[in-house]
C-alpha positions in Angstrom: 15.0 -0.3 -8.5 11.5 -0.3 -7.3 11.0 1.7 -4.1 8.1 0.6 -1.9 6.7 2.0 1.4 4.9 -0.5 3.7 2.8 1.5 6.1 1.0 0.0 9.0 1.1 -1.4 12.6 1.0 -5.0 11.3 4.8 -5.2 11.6 5.1 -9.0 11.2 2.8 -9.1 8.1 4.5 -6.2 6.5 7.9 -7.5 7.2 7.0 -10.8 5.5 5.6 -8.9 2.6 8.8 -6.8 2.4 10.9 -10.0 2.5 8.8 -11.5 -0.3 9.1 -8.4 -2.4 12.9 -8.2 -1.9 13.2 -11.7 -3.1 11.7 -10.7 -6.5 14.7 -8.6 -7.3 15.7 -5.0 -7.1 13.3 -3.7 -4.5 13.9 -1.1 -1.8 11.6 -1.3 1.2 10.8 1.4 3.8 8.6 0.3 6.6 6.7 2.9 8.7 3.7 2.8 11.1 2.1 6.2 10.5 0.6 8.4 7.8 3.0 11.2 8.8 6.0 9.0 8.2 4.5 7.7 4.9 3.9 11.2 3.6 7.5 12.2 4.6 9.0 9.1 2.9 7.0 9.8 -0.3 8.0 13.4 -0.3 11.7 12.6 0.3 12.2 9.9 -2.3 10.8 8.7 -5.6 8.5 6.1 -4.2 6.9 3.7 -6.8 4.3 2.1 -4.5 2.8 2.5 -1.1 1.1 -0.4 0.6 -1.1 0.7 3.6 -2.1 -1.8 6.2 -5.3 -2.0 8.2 -4.1 0.1 11.1 -1.8 3.2 11.4 -0.8 4.9 14.6 -2.1 8.3 13.6 -5.1 7.9 11.3 -7.2 5.5 9.2 -5.7 3.8 6.1 -8.3 5.6 3.9 -7.3 9.0 5.3 -3.7 8.2 4.8 -4.3 7.3 1.1 -6.4 10.4 0.7 -3.6 12.6 2.0 -1.1 10.8 -0.3 -3.2 11.4 -3.3 -3.5 15.0 -2.4 0.2 15.3 -2.1 0.9 13.3 -5.3 -2.0 12.4 -7.6 0.2 9.9 -9.5 1.2 7.8 -6.5 0.5 4.1 -6.7 -1.3 2.8 -3.6 -2.5 -0.6 -2.4 -4.4 -1.2 0.8 -4.7 -4.3 2.9 -8.4 -4.6 3.7 -10.9 -7.2 4.8 -13.9 -5.0 3.7 -16.4 -6.5 1.3 -15.8 -5.6 -2.3 -18.8 -3.2 -2.6 -18.0 -1.5 0.7 -14.4 -1.1 -0.3 -15.3 0.4 -3.6 -17.7 2.8 -2.0 -15.2 3.9 0.7 -12.3 4.4 -1.6 -13.9 5.5 -4.9 -11.8 8.1 -6.6 -8.6 7.3 -4.8 -7.1 5.1 -7.5 -6.2 2.3 -5.1 -4.7 -0.5 -7.1 -5.6 -3.5 -4.9 -7.4 -4.3 -1.7 -6.0 -7.7 -0.8 -2.5 -8.5 0.2 -2.7 -11.9 -1.5 -3.5 -10.1 -4.8 -0.5 -7.8 -4.4 1.8 -10.8 -4.0 0.2 -12.5 -7.0 0.5 -9.4 -9.1 4.1 -8.9 -8.3 4.8 -12.6 -9.0 3.0 -12.3 -12.4 0.0 -14.4 -11.4 -3.7 -13.6 -11.8 -4.9 -12.0 -8.5 -8.3 -12.2 -6.9 -8.3 -8.7 -5.4 -10.2 -5.7 -6.6 -8.4 -3.6 -9.2 -9.7 0.0 -9.1 
């Protein structure tokens, strides 16, 4: 089973993503809206992927991922972002973020070629 945390205040978007991911097969989804809850979920279980939305209740998405990487350098993270590619790369360099576009994540998980930035 693939365990995924969807973190963000975009509840409807993340719920649709979660439903899509569950349709692929053996996927467990945990949906949270804060960095604190994300860190707690990652610490408590063997999470395979964290997808961070554009807005969290307690910090910025980049800060959340920075804290995740400090907690577990091997964590797989994706971030929903509307930043331009160069600005995204500059802001997240060294964090190991897999993708920056939700469309790319869906395409990747469906085995299609994505258009997002792979870091």
